[in-house]
PyMOL Python script that loads the backbone (N, CA, C, O; Angstrom):
from pymol import cmd

cmd.read_pdbstr("""\
ATOM      1  N   UNK A   1       3.135  11.839 -27.444  1.00  0.00           N
ATOM      2  CA  UNK A   1       3.562  11.743 -26.064  1.00  0.00           C
ATOM      3  C   UNK A   1       3.837  10.244 -25.626  1.00  0.00           C
ATOM      4  O   UNK A   1       3.229   9.217 -25.925  1.00  0.00           O
ATOM      5  N   UNK A   2       4.740  10.409 -24.973  1.00  0.00           N
ATOM      6  CA  UNK A   2       5.463   8.842 -24.418  1.00  0.00           C
ATOM      7  C   UNK A   2       4.617   8.449 -23.333  1.00  0.00           C
ATOM      8  O   UNK A   2       4.604   9.092 -22.284  1.00  0.00           O
ATOM      9  N   UNK A   3       3.895   7.415 -23.520  1.00  0.00           N
ATOM     10  CA  UNK A   3       3.593   6.872 -22.146  1.00  0.00           C
ATOM     11  C   UNK A   3       4.038   6.593 -20.918  1.00  0.00           C
ATOM     12  O   UNK A   3       5.021   5.853 -20.869  1.00  0.00           O
ATOM     13  N   UNK A   4       3.575   6.990 -19.883  1.00  0.00           N
ATOM     14  CA  UNK A   4       4.402   6.600 -18.552  1.00  0.00           C
ATOM     15  C   UNK A   4       3.840   5.575 -18.091  1.00  0.00           C
ATOM     16  O   UNK A   4       2.632   5.367 -17.971  1.00  0.00           O
ATOM     17  N   UNK A   5       5.086   4.630 -17.707  1.00  0.00           N
ATOM     18  CA  UNK A   5       5.467   3.372 -16.921  1.00  0.00           C
ATOM     19  C   UNK A   5       4.445   3.953 -15.669  1.00  0.00           C
ATOM     20  O   UNK A   5       4.337   5.104 -15.246  1.00  0.00           O
ATOM     21  N   UNK A   6       3.652   2.540 -15.192  1.00  0.00           N
ATOM     22  CA  UNK A   6       3.056   2.753 -13.623  1.00  0.00           C
ATOM     23  C   UNK A   6       3.971   2.737 -12.774  1.00  0.00           C
ATOM     24  O   UNK A   6       4.943   2.069 -13.126  1.00  0.00           O
ATOM     25  N   UNK A   7       4.040   3.199 -11.815  1.00  0.00           N
ATOM     26  CA  UNK A   7       4.967   3.648 -10.599  1.00  0.00           C
ATOM     27  C   UNK A   7       4.713   2.329  -9.833  1.00  0.00           C
ATOM     28  O   UNK A   7       3.583   1.895  -9.610  1.00  0.00           O
ATOM     29  N   UNK A   8       5.833   1.746  -9.459  1.00  0.00           N
ATOM     30  CA  UNK A   8       5.701   0.805  -8.569  1.00  0.00           C
ATOM     31  C   UNK A   8       6.187   1.126  -6.992  1.00  0.00           C
ATOM     32  O   UNK A   8       7.011   1.957  -6.609  1.00  0.00           O
ATOM     33  N   UNK A   9       5.420   0.213  -6.246  1.00  0.00           N
ATOM     34  CA  UNK A   9       5.071   1.081  -4.753  1.00  0.00           C
ATOM     35  C   UNK A   9       5.654   0.028  -4.017  1.00  0.00           C
ATOM     36  O   UNK A   9       5.162  -1.084  -4.208  1.00  0.00           O
ATOM     37  N   UNK A  10       6.737   0.138  -3.095  1.00  0.00           N
ATOM     38  CA  UNK A  10       7.416  -0.901  -2.073  1.00  0.00           C
ATOM     39  C   UNK A  10       6.524  -0.714  -1.122  1.00  0.00           C
ATOM     40  O   UNK A  10       6.068   0.297  -0.588  1.00  0.00           O
ATOM     41  N   UNK A  11       6.250  -2.464  -0.922  1.00  0.00           N
ATOM     42  CA  UNK A  11       5.295  -2.972   0.339  1.00  0.00           C
ATOM     43  C   UNK A  11       6.190  -3.637   1.305  1.00  0.00           C
ATOM     44  O   UNK A  11       5.550  -4.399   2.029  1.00  0.00           O
ATOM     45  N   UNK A  12       7.609  -3.603   1.593  1.00  0.00           N
ATOM     46  CA  UNK A  12       8.404  -4.515   2.189  1.00  0.00           C
ATOM     47  C   UNK A  12       8.514  -5.837   2.183  1.00  0.00           C
ATOM     48  O   UNK A  12       7.569  -6.539   1.824  1.00  0.00           O
ATOM     49  N   UNK A  13       9.589  -6.306   2.549  1.00  0.00           N
ATOM     50  CA  UNK A  13       9.800  -8.081   2.467  1.00  0.00           C
ATOM     51  C   UNK A  13      10.160  -8.062   0.772  1.00  0.00           C
ATOM     52  O   UNK A  13      10.057  -9.154   0.212  1.00  0.00           O
ATOM     53  N   UNK A  14      10.541  -6.979   0.000  1.00  0.00           N
ATOM     54  CA  UNK A  14      10.875  -7.323  -1.329  1.00  0.00           C
ATOM     55  C   UNK A  14       9.508  -7.483  -2.094  1.00  0.00           C
ATOM     56  O   UNK A  14       9.494  -8.340  -2.978  1.00  0.00           O
ATOM     57  N   UNK A  15       8.292  -6.724  -1.851  1.00  0.00           N
ATOM     58  CA  UNK A  15       7.276  -6.884  -2.489  1.00  0.00           C
ATOM     59  C   UNK A  15       6.890  -5.371  -2.950  1.00  0.00           C
ATOM     60  O   UNK A  15       6.828  -4.314  -2.322  1.00  0.00           O
ATOM     61  N   UNK A  16       6.687  -5.668  -4.137  1.00  0.00           N
ATOM     62  CA  UNK A  16       6.277  -4.337  -4.854  1.00  0.00           C
ATOM     63  C   UNK A  16       5.186  -4.623  -5.699  1.00  0.00           C
ATOM     64  O   UNK A  16       5.208  -5.706  -6.283  1.00  0.00           O
ATOM     65  N   UNK A  17       4.230  -3.854  -5.878  1.00  0.00           N
ATOM     66  CA  UNK A  17       2.920  -3.698  -6.659  1.00  0.00           C
ATOM     67  C   UNK A  17       2.590  -2.327  -7.392  1.00  0.00           C
ATOM     68  O   UNK A  17       2.783  -1.273  -6.786  1.00  0.00           O
ATOM     69  N   UNK A  18       2.193  -2.329  -8.432  1.00  0.00           N
ATOM     70  CA  UNK A  18       1.901  -1.202  -9.405  1.00  0.00           C
ATOM     71  C   UNK A  18       0.904  -0.499  -8.464  1.00  0.00           C
ATOM     72  O   UNK A  18       0.200  -1.065  -7.628  1.00  0.00           O
ATOM     73  N   UNK A  19       0.948   0.731  -8.711  1.00  0.00           N
ATOM     74  CA  UNK A  19       0.262   1.550  -8.169  1.00  0.00           C
ATOM     75  C   UNK A  19      -1.093   1.992  -8.501  1.00  0.00           C
ATOM     76  O   UNK A  19      -1.864   2.558  -7.727  1.00  0.00           O
ATOM     77  N   UNK A  20      -1.306   1.691  -9.687  1.00  0.00           N
ATOM     78  CA  UNK A  20      -2.681   2.033 -10.261  1.00  0.00           C
ATOM     79  C   UNK A  20      -3.352   0.185 -10.232  1.00  0.00           C
ATOM     80  O   UNK A  20      -4.112  -0.260 -11.092  1.00  0.00           O
ATOM     81  N   UNK A  21      -3.037  -0.287  -9.522  1.00  0.00           N
ATOM     82  CA  UNK A  21      -3.367  -1.754  -8.873  1.00  0.00           C
ATOM     83  C   UNK A  21      -4.375  -1.737  -7.925  1.00  0.00           C
ATOM     84  O   UNK A  21      -5.473  -2.289  -7.852  1.00  0.00           O
ATOM     85  N   UNK A  22      -3.458  -0.614  -6.872  1.00  0.00           N
ATOM     86  CA  UNK A  22      -3.974  -1.055  -5.202  1.00  0.00           C
ATOM     87  C   UNK A  22      -5.079  -0.120  -5.390  1.00  0.00           C
ATOM     88  O   UNK A  22      -5.062   1.049  -5.776  1.00  0.00           O
ATOM     89  N   UNK A  23      -6.237  -1.032  -4.967  1.00  0.00           N
ATOM     90  CA  UNK A  23      -7.783  -0.291  -4.931  1.00  0.00           C
ATOM     91  C   UNK A  23      -8.089   0.137  -3.587  1.00  0.00           C
ATOM     92  O   UNK A  23      -8.905   1.032  -3.366  1.00  0.00           O
ATOM     93  N   UNK A  24      -7.345  -0.585  -2.524  1.00  0.00           N
ATOM     94  CA  UNK A  24      -7.741  -0.536  -1.012  1.00  0.00           C
ATOM     95  C   UNK A  24      -6.320  -0.703  -0.223  1.00  0.00           C
ATOM     96  O   UNK A  24      -5.355  -1.334  -0.655  1.00  0.00           O
ATOM     97  N   UNK A  25      -6.404   0.148   1.303  1.00  0.00           N
ATOM     98  CA  UNK A  25      -5.585  -0.136   2.096  1.00  0.00           C
ATOM     99  C   UNK A  25      -6.239  -0.375   3.542  1.00  0.00           C
ATOM    100  O   UNK A  25      -7.061   0.467   3.901  1.00  0.00           O
ATOM    101  N   UNK A  26      -6.029  -1.161   4.180  1.00  0.00           N
ATOM    102  CA  UNK A  26      -6.326  -1.605   5.467  1.00  0.00           C
ATOM    103  C   UNK A  26      -5.383  -1.597   6.235  1.00  0.00           C
ATOM    104  O   UNK A  26      -4.474  -2.410   6.066  1.00  0.00           O
ATOM    105  N   UNK A  27      -5.340  -0.553   7.427  1.00  0.00           N
ATOM    106  CA  UNK A  27      -4.594  -0.736   8.373  1.00  0.00           C
ATOM    107  C   UNK A  27      -4.771  -1.837   9.368  1.00  0.00           C
ATOM    108  O   UNK A  27      -5.887  -2.064   9.836  1.00  0.00           O
ATOM    109  N   UNK A  28      -3.408  -2.734   9.813  1.00  0.00           N
ATOM    110  CA  UNK A  28      -3.791  -4.034  10.768  1.00  0.00           C
ATOM    111  C   UNK A  28      -3.862  -3.626  12.366  1.00  0.00           C
ATOM    112  O   UNK A  28      -2.819  -3.252  12.903  1.00  0.00           O
ATOM    113  N   UNK A  29      -4.676  -3.671  12.874  1.00  0.00           N
ATOM    114  CA  UNK A  29      -5.067  -3.347  14.440  1.00  0.00           C
ATOM    115  C   UNK A  29      -5.009  -4.557  15.127  1.00  0.00           C
ATOM    116  O   UNK A  29      -5.238  -5.634  14.576  1.00  0.00           O
ATOM    117  N   UNK A  30      -4.601  -4.391  16.761  1.00  0.00           N
ATOM    118  CA  UNK A  30      -5.034  -5.388  17.559  1.00  0.00           C
ATOM    119  C   UNK A  30      -4.126  -6.134  17.458  1.00  0.00           C
ATOM    120  O   UNK A  30      -3.102  -5.795  16.864  1.00  0.00           O
ATOM    121  N   UNK A  31      -4.290  -7.461  18.071  1.00  0.00           N
ATOM    122  CA  UNK A  31      -3.121  -8.615  18.154  1.00  0.00           C
ATOM    123  C   UNK A  31      -2.610  -8.881  16.452  1.00  0.00           C
ATOM    124  O   UNK A  31      -1.527  -9.345  16.097  1.00  0.00           O
ATOM    125  N   UNK A  32      -3.392  -8.573  15.845  1.00  0.00           N
ATOM    126  CA  UNK A  32      -2.865  -8.837  14.403  1.00  0.00           C
ATOM    127  C   UNK A  32      -1.432  -8.196  13.863  1.00  0.00           C
ATOM    128  O   UNK A  32      -0.610  -8.698  13.096  1.00  0.00           O
ATOM    129  N   UNK A  33      -1.422  -6.893  14.545  1.00  0.00           N
ATOM    130  CA  UNK A  33      -0.551  -6.231  14.403  1.00  0.00           C
ATOM    131  C   UNK A  33       1.054  -6.471  15.127  1.00  0.00           C
ATOM    132  O   UNK A  33       1.372  -6.569  16.311  1.00  0.00           O
ATOM    133  N   UNK A  34       1.714  -6.505  14.123  1.00  0.00           N
ATOM    134  CA  UNK A  34       3.213  -6.767  14.538  1.00  0.00           C
ATOM    135  C   UNK A  34       4.005  -7.497  13.794  1.00  0.00           C
ATOM    136  O   UNK A  34       3.605  -7.888  12.697  1.00  0.00           O
ATOM    137  N   UNK A  35       5.546  -7.877  14.361  1.00  0.00           N
ATOM    138  CA  UNK A  35       5.841  -8.456  13.438  1.00  0.00           C
ATOM    139  C   UNK A  35       6.310  -7.933  12.109  1.00  0.00           C
ATOM    140  O   UNK A  35       6.628  -8.699  11.200  1.00  0.00           O
ATOM    141  N   UNK A  36       6.350  -6.649  12.003  1.00  0.00           N
ATOM    142  CA  UNK A  36       6.559  -6.253  10.638  1.00  0.00           C
ATOM    143  C   UNK A  36       5.113  -5.852   9.809  1.00  0.00           C
ATOM    144  O   UNK A  36       5.025  -5.285   8.719  1.00  0.00           O
ATOM    145  N   UNK A  37       4.254  -6.233  10.500  1.00  0.00           N
ATOM    146  CA  UNK A  37       2.658  -6.567   9.672  1.00  0.00           C
ATOM    147  C   UNK A  37       2.082  -5.096  10.083  1.00  0.00           C
ATOM    148  O   UNK A  37       1.900  -4.669  11.224  1.00  0.00           O
ATOM    149  N   UNK A  38       1.810  -4.342   8.655  1.00  0.00           N
ATOM    150  CA  UNK A  38       1.131  -2.988   9.232  1.00  0.00           C
ATOM    151  C   UNK A  38      -0.037  -2.734   8.456  1.00  0.00           C
ATOM    152  O   UNK A  38      -1.011  -2.245   9.027  1.00  0.00           O
ATOM    153  N   UNK A  39      -0.084  -3.003   7.196  1.00  0.00           N
ATOM    154  CA  UNK A  39      -1.168  -2.719   6.234  1.00  0.00           C
ATOM    155  C   UNK A  39      -1.523  -3.897   5.302  1.00  0.00           C
ATOM    156  O   UNK A  39      -0.608  -4.681   5.051  1.00  0.00           O
ATOM    157  N   UNK A  40      -2.829  -4.136   4.716  1.00  0.00           N
ATOM    158  CA  UNK A  40      -3.293  -5.198   4.261  1.00  0.00           C
ATOM    159  C   UNK A  40      -3.378  -4.362   2.969  1.00  0.00           C
ATOM    160  O   UNK A  40      -4.002  -3.327   3.206  1.00  0.00           O
ATOM    161  N   UNK A  41      -3.055  -4.424   1.948  1.00  0.00           N
ATOM    162  CA  UNK A  41      -3.143  -3.859   0.670  1.00  0.00           C
ATOM    163  C   UNK A  41      -3.906  -4.826  -0.245  1.00  0.00           C
ATOM    164  O   UNK A  41      -3.673  -6.016  -0.454  1.00  0.00           O
ATOM    165  N   UNK A  42      -4.856  -4.051  -0.734  1.00  0.00           N
ATOM    166  CA  UNK A  42      -5.935  -4.946  -1.747  1.00  0.00           C
ATOM    167  C   UNK A  42      -5.498  -4.329  -3.266  1.00  0.00           C
ATOM    168  O   UNK A  42      -5.538  -3.128  -3.532  1.00  0.00           O
ATOM    169  N   UNK A  43      -5.125  -5.260  -4.090  1.00  0.00           N
ATOM    170  CA  UNK A  43      -4.594  -5.631  -5.381  1.00  0.00           C
ATOM    171  C   UNK A  43      -5.449  -5.939  -6.430  1.00  0.00           C
ATOM    172  O   UNK A  43      -5.598  -7.160  -6.465  1.00  0.00           O
ATOM    173  N   UNK A  44      -6.155  -5.302  -7.410  1.00  0.00           N
ATOM    174  CA  UNK A  44      -6.629  -5.651  -8.707  1.00  0.00           C
ATOM    175  C   UNK A  44      -6.050  -7.098  -8.869  1.00  0.00           C
ATOM    176  O   UNK A  44      -4.827  -7.210  -8.784  1.00  0.00           O
ATOM    177  N   UNK A  45      -6.832  -8.251  -9.102  1.00  0.00           N
ATOM    178  CA  UNK A  45      -6.020  -9.251 -10.022  1.00  0.00           C
ATOM    179  C   UNK A  45      -5.575 -10.358  -8.896  1.00  0.00           C
ATOM    180  O   UNK A  45      -5.257 -11.537  -9.050  1.00  0.00           O
ATOM    181  N   UNK A  46      -5.665  -9.557  -7.706  1.00  0.00           N
ATOM    182  CA  UNK A  46      -4.988 -10.663  -6.310  1.00  0.00           C
ATOM    183  C   UNK A  46      -6.095 -10.955  -5.410  1.00  0.00           C
ATOM    184  O   UNK A  46      -6.544 -10.008  -4.765  1.00  0.00           O
ATOM    185  N   UNK A  47      -6.675 -12.254  -5.241  1.00  0.00           N
ATOM    186  CA  UNK A  47      -7.339 -12.439  -4.583  1.00  0.00           C
ATOM    187  C   UNK A  47      -7.722 -12.060  -3.082  1.00  0.00           C
ATOM    188  O   UNK A  47      -8.781 -11.571  -2.688  1.00  0.00           O
ATOM    189  N   UNK A  48      -6.318 -12.497  -2.164  1.00  0.00           N
ATOM    190  CA  UNK A  48      -6.409 -12.237  -0.979  1.00  0.00           C
ATOM    191  C   UNK A  48      -5.450 -10.623  -0.968  1.00  0.00           C
ATOM    192  O   UNK A  48      -4.902 -10.146  -1.962  1.00  0.00           O
ATOM    193  N   UNK A  49      -5.456 -10.147   0.117  1.00  0.00           N
ATOM    194  CA  UNK A  49      -4.678  -8.949   0.436  1.00  0.00           C
ATOM    195  C   UNK A  49      -3.110  -9.291   0.889  1.00  0.00           C
ATOM    196  O   UNK A  49      -2.715 -10.082   1.745  1.00  0.00           O
ATOM    197  N   UNK A  50      -2.413  -8.468   0.066  1.00  0.00           N
ATOM    198  CA  UNK A  50      -0.843  -8.848   0.430  1.00  0.00           C
ATOM    199  C   UNK A  50      -0.654  -7.844   2.032  1.00  0.00           C
ATOM    200  O   UNK A  50      -1.399  -6.914   2.339  1.00  0.00           O
ATOM    201  N   UNK A  51       0.247  -8.228   2.665  1.00  0.00           N
ATOM    202  CA  UNK A  51       0.396  -7.818   3.887  1.00  0.00           C
ATOM    203  C   UNK A  51       2.201  -7.121   3.872  1.00  0.00           C
ATOM    204  O   UNK A  51       3.265  -7.686   3.617  1.00  0.00           O
ATOM    205  N   UNK A  52       1.911  -5.796   4.237  1.00  0.00           N
ATOM    206  CA  UNK A  52       2.677  -4.640   3.889  1.00  0.00           C
ATOM    207  C   UNK A  52       3.627  -4.457   5.168  1.00  0.00           C
ATOM    208  O   UNK A  52       2.933  -4.605   6.173  1.00  0.00           O
ATOM    209  N   UNK A  53       4.924  -4.197   5.486  1.00  0.00           N
ATOM    210  CA  UNK A  53       5.456  -3.729   6.271  1.00  0.00           C
ATOM    211  C   UNK A  53       5.724  -2.190   6.694  1.00  0.00           C
ATOM    212  O   UNK A  53       6.350  -1.585   7.564  1.00  0.00           O
ATOM    213  N   UNK A  54       4.955  -1.923   5.662  1.00  0.00           N
ATOM    214  CA  UNK A  54       4.612  -0.373   5.906  1.00  0.00           C
ATOM    215  C   UNK A  54       3.420   0.176   6.017  1.00  0.00           C
ATOM    216  O   UNK A  54       2.459  -0.537   5.728  1.00  0.00           O
ATOM    217  N   UNK A  55       3.193   1.496   6.436  1.00  0.00           N
ATOM    218  CA  UNK A  55       2.012   1.927   7.147  1.00  0.00           C
ATOM    219  C   UNK A  55       1.314   2.437   5.912  1.00  0.00           C
ATOM    220  O   UNK A  55       1.797   2.709   4.813  1.00  0.00           O
ATOM    221  N   UNK A  56      -0.041   2.512   6.377  1.00  0.00           N
ATOM    222  CA  UNK A  56      -0.827   2.686   4.836  1.00  0.00           C
ATOM    223  C   UNK A  56      -0.739   4.346   4.572  1.00  0.00           C
ATOM    224  O   UNK A  56      -1.231   4.600   3.473  1.00  0.00           O
ATOM    225  N   UNK A  57      -0.229   5.603   5.301  1.00  0.00           N
ATOM    226  CA  UNK A  57       0.318   6.599   5.181  1.00  0.00           C
ATOM    227  C   UNK A  57       1.429   6.687   4.534  1.00  0.00           C
ATOM    228  O   UNK A  57       1.365   7.690   3.823  1.00  0.00           O
ATOM    229  N   UNK A  58       2.629   6.040   4.386  1.00  0.00           N
ATOM    230  CA  UNK A  58       3.844   5.708   3.482  1.00  0.00           C
ATOM    231  C   UNK A  58       3.613   5.094   2.359  1.00  0.00           C
ATOM    232  O   UNK A  58       4.412   5.138   1.424  1.00  0.00           O
ATOM    233  N   UNK A  59       2.365   4.376   2.314  1.00  0.00           N
ATOM    234  CA  UNK A  59       2.234   4.083   0.947  1.00  0.00           C
ATOM    235  C   UNK A  59       1.391   4.963   0.180  1.00  0.00           C
ATOM    236  O   UNK A  59       1.618   5.155  -1.015  1.00  0.00           O
ATOM    237  N   UNK A  60       0.498   5.475   0.742  1.00  0.00           N
ATOM    238  CA  UNK A  60      -0.352   6.694   0.147  1.00  0.00           C
ATOM    239  C   UNK A  60       0.809   7.664  -0.461  1.00  0.00           C
ATOM    240  O   UNK A  60       0.654   8.167  -1.574  1.00  0.00           O
ATOM    241  N   UNK A  61       2.028   7.917   0.350  1.00  0.00           N
ATOM    242  CA  UNK A  61       2.744   9.133   0.312  1.00  0.00           C
ATOM    243  C   UNK A  61       3.389   8.699  -0.885  1.00  0.00           C
ATOM    244  O   UNK A  61       3.545   9.549  -1.761  1.00  0.00           O
ATOM    245  N   UNK A  62       3.833   7.417  -1.109  1.00  0.00           N
ATOM    246  CA  UNK A  62       4.695   6.801  -2.479  1.00  0.00           C
ATOM    247  C   UNK A  62       3.665   7.151  -3.737  1.00  0.00           C
ATOM    248  O   UNK A  62       3.928   7.745  -4.783  1.00  0.00           O
ATOM    249  N   UNK A  63       2.602   6.676  -3.358  1.00  0.00           N
ATOM    250  CA  UNK A  63       1.487   6.708  -4.767  1.00  0.00           C
ATOM    251  C   UNK A  63       1.040   8.296  -4.694  1.00  0.00           C
ATOM    252  O   UNK A  63      -0.086   8.703  -4.979  1.00  0.00           O
ATOM    253  N   UNK A  64       2.095   9.072  -4.277  1.00  0.00           N
ATOM    254  CA  UNK A  64       1.508  10.807  -4.516  1.00  0.00           C
ATOM    255  C   UNK A  64       0.046  10.973  -4.083  1.00  0.00           C
ATOM    256  O   UNK A  64      -0.806  11.519  -4.782  1.00  0.00           O
ATOM    257  N   UNK A  65      -0.181  10.414  -2.773  1.00  0.00           N
ATOM    258  CA  UNK A  65      -1.391  10.959  -2.584  1.00  0.00           C
ATOM    259  C   UNK A  65      -0.887  11.878  -1.168  1.00  0.00           C
ATOM    260  O   UNK A  65      -1.297  11.553  -0.054  1.00  0.00           O
ATOM    261  N   UNK A  66      -0.442  12.439  -1.264  1.00  0.00           N
ATOM    262  CA  UNK A  66      -0.273  13.189   0.319  1.00  0.00           C
ATOM    263  C   UNK A  66      -1.038  13.938   0.546  1.00  0.00           C
ATOM    264  O   UNK A  66      -0.847  14.368   1.683  1.00  0.00           O
ATOM    265  N   UNK A  67      -2.024  14.465  -0.009  1.00  0.00           N
ATOM    266  CA  UNK A  67      -3.336  15.194   0.698  1.00  0.00           C
ATOM    267  C   UNK A  67      -3.865  13.929   1.894  1.00  0.00           C
ATOM    268  O   UNK A  67      -3.947  13.915   3.122  1.00  0.00           O
ATOM    269  N   UNK A  68      -4.206  12.755   0.611  1.00  0.00           N
ATOM    270  CA  UNK A  68      -4.766  11.936   1.796  1.00  0.00           C
ATOM    271  C   UNK A  68      -4.243  11.227   2.901  1.00  0.00           C
ATOM    272  O   UNK A  68      -4.851  10.618   3.782  1.00  0.00           O
ATOM    273  N   UNK A  69      -2.957  11.399   2.720  1.00  0.00           N
ATOM    274  CA  UNK A  69      -2.049  10.548   3.694  1.00  0.00           C
ATOM    275  C   UNK A  69      -2.051  11.522   5.019  1.00  0.00           C
ATOM    276  O   UNK A  69      -1.822  11.023   6.121  1.00  0.00           O
ATOM    277  N   UNK A  70      -2.318  12.924   4.878  1.00  0.00           N
ATOM    278  CA  UNK A  70      -2.366  13.806   5.918  1.00  0.00           C
ATOM    279  C   UNK A  70      -3.603  14.304   6.793  1.00  0.00           C
ATOM    280  O   UNK A  70      -3.560  15.143   7.692  1.00  0.00           O
ATOM    281  N   UNK A  71      -4.649  13.643   6.359  1.00  0.00           N
ATOM    282  CA  UNK A  71      -5.837  13.495   6.937  1.00  0.00           C
ATOM    283  C   UNK A  71      -5.979  12.429   8.296  1.00  0.00           C
ATOM    284  O   UNK A  71      -5.492  11.302   8.380  1.00  0.00           O
ATOM    285  N   UNK A  72      -6.770  13.128   9.286  1.00  0.00           N
ATOM    286  CA  UNK A  72      -6.744  12.472  10.506  1.00  0.00           C
ATOM    287  C   UNK A  72      -7.469  11.102  10.343  1.00  0.00           C
ATOM    288  O   UNK A  72      -8.510  10.980   9.698  1.00  0.00           O
ATOM    289  N   UNK A  73      -6.644   9.779  11.172  1.00  0.00           N
ATOM    290  CA  UNK A  73      -7.635   8.415  10.896  1.00  0.00           C
ATOM    291  C   UNK A  73      -8.725   8.758  11.653  1.00  0.00           C
ATOM    292  O   UNK A  73      -9.695   8.003  11.717  1.00  0.00           O
TER     293      UNK A  73
END
""", "prot")
cmd.dss("prot")
cmd.show_as("cartoon", "prot")
cmd.util.cbc("prot")
cmd.orient("prot")
């Protein structure tokens, strides 16, 4: 059986991360949100979160987590 390559998830701003390395998504709220800043993405092996211009729901969708993305906040 051939090994499947990990899916790359676009975060915006030309940034991509491997889906299997994302361990947390944190919506940006309040005054910090804006100017394309929507979600903090916590990635294994990276000390600080990466700022994504996409919402946590669209990132979850791209990760194949459609059931989780449909739950109320």
